[in-house]
C-alpha positions in Angstrom: 52.8 18.4 106.2 55.9 20.5 105.5 56.7 18.2 102.6 53.3 18.7 101.1 53.5 22.5 101.5 56.9 22.5 99.9 55.7 20.3 97.0 52.6 22.5 96.2 54.5 25.7 96.9 57.4 24.7 94.7 55.1 23.8 91.9 53.1 27.0 92.2 56.3 29.1 92.3 57.6 27.3 89.2 54.4 28.1 87.3 54.5 31.8 88.4 58.1 32.2 87.5 57.6 30.5 84.2 54.7 32.8 83.3 56.8 35.8 84.3 59.5 34.7 81.9 62.3 33.8 84.3 65.1 31.6 82.9 64.2 28.0 83.4 67.8 27.0 84.0 67.4 29.1 87.2 63.7 28.7 88.1 63.4 24.9 87.8 66.4 23.9 90.0 65.5 26.7 92.5 61.9 25.5 92.9 63.2 21.9 93.0 65.6 22.8 95.8 62.7 24.2 97.8 60.8 20.9 97.3 63.9 19.0 98.4 64.6 21.1 101.5 61.0 20.9 102.8 61.0 17.2 102.2 64.2 16.5 104.1 66.2 15.4 101.0 70.0 15.8 101.4 71.4 18.5 99.1 75.0 17.4 98.4 75.7 14.1 100.2 74.0 10.8 100.8 71.9 8.5 98.7 69.4 10.2 96.5 70.7 13.7 97.2 69.3 16.7 95.5 72.1 17.3 93.0 72.3 13.7 91.8 68.5 13.2 91.6 67.9 16.4 89.7 70.8 15.8 87.3 69.7 12.2 86.7 66.3 13.5 85.5 67.9 16.3 83.5 70.5 14.2 81.8 68.2 11.3 81.3 65.8 13.4 79.2 68.6 14.7 77.1 70.0 11.2 76.5 66.6 10.0 75.4 65.6 12.9 73.2 68.7 14.8 72.0 68.8 13.4 68.4 65.0 14.0 67.9 65.4 17.6 69.1 68.4 18.2 66.9 67.0 16.7 63.7 63.6 18.3 64.3 65.2 21.7 64.8 67.4 21.3 61.7 64.4 20.2 59.6 62.5 23.3 60.7 65.4 25.6 60.0 66.0 24.0 56.6 62.3 24.5 55.7 62.7 28.2 56.6 66.0 28.8 54.9 65.1 27.2 51.6 61.8 29.0 51.4 60.0 25.7 51.3 57.8 26.6 54.3 56.8 29.9 52.7 56.1 28.1 49.4 53.8 25.6 51.1 52.1 28.3 53.1 51.4 30.4 50.0 50.1 27.4 48.1 47.7 26.6 51.0 46.6 30.3 51.1 46.0 30.3 47.3 44.0 27.0 47.5 42.0 27.5 50.7 42.0 31.2 51.2 43.5 33.2 54.1 40.5 32.5 56.3 41.6 28.9 56.5 45.3 29.6 57.5 44.6 28.5 61.1 42.9 25.3 59.9 45.9 24.5 57.8 48.3 24.7 60.8 46.0 22.6 63.0 45.5 20.0 60.3 49.3 19.7 59.5 50.0 19.1 63.2 47.2 16.6 63.5 48.4 14.6 60.5 52.0 14.4 61.7 51.0 13.6 65.3 48.6 10.9 64.2 51.3 9.6 61.9 53.6 8.9 64.8 55.9 12.0 64.8 56.7 13.2 68.4 54.8 16.3 69.4 58.1 18.1 70.1 59.2 17.4 66.5 55.9 18.4 65.1 56.3 21.8 66.7 59.7 22.2 65.1 58.6 21.0 61.7 55.3 22.9 61.4 56.3 26.2 62.9 58.0 27.7 59.8 54.9 27.0 57.8 52.7 28.4 60.6 54.7 31.5 60.7 54.4 32.0 57.0 50.6 31.4 57.1 50.0 33.8 60.0 52.2 36.4 58.3 50.3 36.2 54.9 47.0 36.2 56.7 48.1 39.0 59.0 47.1 37.2 62.2 48.6 37.8 65.6 51.6 35.5 66.0 51.0 35.0 69.7 48.4 32.4 68.7 50.8 30.2 66.8 51.8 28.2 69.9 48.1 27.6 70.6 47.5 26.4 67.0 50.5 24.1 67.2 49.6 22.7 70.6 45.9 22.2 69.8 46.7 20.2 66.6 49.2 18.1 68.5 48.3 17.3 72.1 44.5 17.3 72.2 42.3 15.3 69.9 45.1 13.4 68.2 47.7 12.5 70.9 45.3 10.6 73.2 42.8 9.2 70.6 42.2 5.6 69.7 44.7 4.4 67.1 47.3 7.2 67.8 50.9 5.9 67.8 51.9 8.4 70.4 53.1 6.9 73.7 50.2 8.4 75.6 48.0 5.9 73.8 50.4 3.0 74.1 51.6 3.0 77.7 48.2 1.6 79.0 48.6 -1.5 76.8 51.4 -2.8 78.9 49.3 -2.7 82.1 45.8 -3.3 80.9 46.3 -5.8 78.0 44.4 -3.7 75.6 45.1 -2.4 72.1 45.7 1.1 70.7 42.2 1.1 69.4 40.6 0.5 72.8 37.1 2.0 73.1 37.4 3.6 69.7 33.7 4.5 69.5 33.8 6.8 72.5 37.2 8.0 71.5 35.9 9.1 68.1 33.0 11.0 69.6 35.3 12.8 72.1 37.9 13.5 69.4 35.4 15.1 67.1 34.0 17.2 69.9 37.5 18.4 71.0 38.5 19.1 67.4 35.4 21.1 66.5 34.8 23.0 69.7 38.5 23.7 70.2 38.9 25.0 66.6 35.8 27.2 67.1 37.3 28.6 70.3 40.7 29.2 68.7 39.1 31.0 65.8 37.0 33.1 68.2 40.0 34.1 70.3 42.0 35.1 67.1 39.0 37.0 65.7 38.6 38.9 69.0 42.3 39.9 69.0 42.1 41.1 65.3 38.9 43.1 66.1 40.9 44.8 68.9 43.6 45.8 66.4 46.2 43.1 66.8 48.1 42.2 63.6 51.1 40.1 62.7 54.3 41.4 64.2 57.7 40.9 62.6 60.7 39.9 64.8 64.4 40.1 64.2 64.8 36.3 64.2 62.2 35.8 61.5 63.8 34.4 58.3 64.1 36.8 55.3 64.0 34.9 52.1 64.0 36.8 48.8 60.8 36.5 46.7 62.7 34.9 43.8 64.0 32.2 46.0 60.7 30.4 46.6 60.8 26.8 45.4 57.8 24.8 44.2 55.4 23.8 47.0 56.1 20.1 46.4 59.7 20.6 47.6 58.3 21.3 51.0 55.5 18.7 51.0 57.7 15.8 49.9 60.1 16.0 52.9 57.1 16.3 55.3 55.6 13.2 53.7 58.9 11.4 54.1 58.8 12.1 57.8 55.2 11.0 58.1 55.6 7.8 56.1 58.8 6.6 57.7 57.6 7.3 61.2 54.3 5.6 60.6 55.8 2.5 59.0 58.7 2.0 61.4 57.3 3.0 64.7 56.3 -0.5 65.7 59.6 -2.1 64.7 62.0 0.6 65.8 59.8 2.4 68.3 61.5 5.7 69.4 64.4 5.1 67.0 61.9 5.4 64.2 61.7 9.2 64.8 65.4 9.5 64.3 65.2 7.6 61.0 62.2 9.5 59.9 63.6 13.0 60.7 67.0 12.0 59.2 65.2 11.0 56.0 63.2 14.3 56.1 66.4 16.4 56.5 68.3 14.5 53.8 65.4 14.7 51.3 64.9 18.4 52.0 68.6 19.0 51.4 68.6 16.9 48.2 65.5 18.5 46.7 66.1 22.1 47.7 69.9 22.3 47.8 70.0 25.1 45.2 67.4 27.1 47.2 69.4 27.4 50.4 69.8 31.0 51.4 72.6 30.4 54.0 73.0 26.7 54.9 75.7 27.3 57.4 73.6 29.8 59.3 70.6 27.5 59.2 72.7 24.6 60.7 74.1 26.9 63.4 70.7 28.3 64.3 69.1 24.9 64.2 71.7 23.4 66.5 71.5 26.2 68.9 67.7 26.1 68.9 67.7 22.4 69.6 70.1 22.8 72.6 68.0 25.6 74.1 64.8 23.7 73.6 66.0 20.5 75.1 67.7 22.3 77.9 64.6 24.1 78.9 62.6 21.0 78.8 65.2 18.9 80.7 65.3 21.6 83.5 61.5 21.1 84.1 61.9 17.3 83.9 64.6 17.6 86.6 62.0 19.4 88.8 59.5 16.5 88.2 62.2 14.0 89.2 62.8 15.7 92.5 59.0 16.0 93.1 58.5 12.3 92.5 61.2 11.4 95.1 59.4 13.2 98.0 57.2 11.5 100.6 54.5 14.1 99.9 54.3 13.0 96.3 54.1 9.3 97.2 51.4 10.1 99.7 49.5 12.2 97.1 49.8 9.3 94.6 48.4 6.9 97.3 45.4 9.1 98.0 44.7 9.8 94.3 44.9 6.1 93.4 42.5 5.1 96.1 39.7 7.6 95.7 36.2 6.2 96.6 33.2 6.3 94.2 33.1 5.7 90.5 36.2 3.9 89.3 36.5 5.8 86.0 36.2 9.1 87.8 38.8 8.0 90.3 41.2 6.9 87.6 40.7 10.2 85.7 41.4 12.3 88.8 44.4 10.3 89.8 46.1 10.4 86.4 45.2 14.1 85.8 46.6 15.3 89.1 49.8 13.2 88.9 50.4 14.4 85.3 49.9 18.0 86.5 52.4 17.5 89.4 55.1 16.0 87.1 54.3 18.2 84.1 54.2 15.1 81.9 51.3 13.1 80.4 53.4 10.0 80.0 55.0 10.5 83.4 51.5 10.6 85.0 50.5 7.4 83.3 53.8 5.6 84.2 53.4 6.5 87.8 49.7 5.8 88.2 49.1 2.8 86.0 51.1 0.2 88.0 49.0 1.1 91.0 45.5 1.8 89.7 45.6 -0.7 86.8 45.5 -3.9 88.8 43.3 -2.2 91.5 40.5 -1.3 89.1 40.8 -4.4 86.9 40.3 -6.5 90.1 37.1 -4.5 90.7 35.8 -5.5 87.3 36.3 -2.3 85.4 36.3 -2.7 81.7 40.0 -2.5 80.6 39.2 -0.7 77.3 37.2 2.0 79.1 40.0 2.4 81.7 42.6 2.6 78.9 40.7 5.4 77.1 40.0 7.4 80.3 43.6 7.2 81.5 44.9 8.2 78.0 42.6 11.3 77.7 43.0 12.4 81.3 46.8 12.3 81.0 46.6 15.0 78.3 44.8 17.7 80.4 46.6 19.1 83.5 49.9 18.0 82.1 49.8 21.2 79.9 50.2 23.6 82.8 52.7 26.4 82.2 55.7 24.3 83.4 55.1 21.4 81.0 58.2 20.7 78.9 56.4 20.8 75.6 54.6 24.0 76.4 57.8 25.7 77.5 59.7 24.5 74.4 56.9 25.5 72.0 56.2 28.9 73.4 59.8 30.0 74.2 62.4 28.1 72.2 60.4 27.5 68.9 57.9 30.4 68.6 60.0 33.0 70.5 57.0 34.1 72.5 56.4 34.7 76.2 54.1 32.8 78.5 52.3 36.1 79.3 51.4 36.6 75.7 50.8 33.1 74.5 50.0 30.7 77.3 46.4 31.6 78.0 45.3 30.5 74.6 47.4 27.4 74.9 45.9 26.6 78.3 42.4 27.1 77.1 42.8 24.6 74.3 45.1 22.0 75.9 43.8 22.0 79.5 40.1 23.1 79.4 39.1 21.3 76.1 40.6 17.9 77.2 39.0 18.2 80.6 35.6 18.7 79.0 36.4 15.8 76.6 37.3 13.7 79.6 34.0 14.5 81.4 32.2 13.6 78.2 34.0 10.2 77.9 33.2 9.3 81.6 29.6 10.2 81.0 29.4 8.1 77.8 30.9 5.1 79.5 28.6 5.3 82.5 25.3 6.2 80.8 25.4 4.6 77.4 
């Protein structure tokens, strides 16, 4: 009982501290220590002690994602410094009008995500353009994280055909394909995209009506008007990232992102070399930004690693994966809750699937339906405030606070996917 209270209490405390803006390098290990102490885990000595377990999770994430964060951050900073992001943003405004600035940000994220670019890298890459679009349209910048997240981790990340790992992990356990249950997936994706976009526009319109406008910050890039390159000089590197990641993700898997981002950075440097405002400063800021972003995320991953090692977590997984009643509902609840506890969609799947996959398949559940339910459900409660992507996007990339930006992010990345999940369960059961 004490272990369960410590697990839930540690998670709630981490969410509260994150929303209040406490440094995650302090908040995450502190909350993880509470979980460890209440679960009887040794702190300094013995097998599986707190320090070793936490740092294994922390360092493991950095080892897996460092080059993606570094190249993604450099790509974003180069887009800013050369003026390519501003050039693309102004071109979109000229063609579509300011009223479609939000749609342009969401669409850019959706295309890159569905093209196989990691959601972390998408945020780095699109943020400079999003900042320019919101600035030109004079929209409150606190909604930029919501626009980035909505286009990346909702209707694209978990949909049929998506090359993101949240759509590929179930294949190993269920013997399905990335296009499993594509008919229902398409209906749910269209609903999430349309309803979510309407809700985002409504939130922004309400804020504007209340007098909110775009606010300039010290860290915003200042590029002279004469320094703007042609819009194609920004679109071509983005296309290079998309094409390379899409064509190489099956053969190189995660390494494809490194190749794609490396190609994007090199093409951006080659095309826009004469337009650099201060390349050395861009490299310095991009490197520092990558370290802060990956560090914040790794700190939260370390908390999830401690949580997974407790008896309370194992007991919770056992209960969640053996819920009575409709099998699809049971699978949806299990994956959603585990993803919420770990703060990771892929983590929730990796933990739940080895248990619930064979269990439900033996009961005759259609594997394609199970695949789609597990994929969609993993992308709901995973986006609570302590989620690594949420923390990185709000704090490290957009330089916002959870208090200002998270509520819009939560509405679009938690509420919308939960509604879509309920719709998918209903469609599978009644049609």
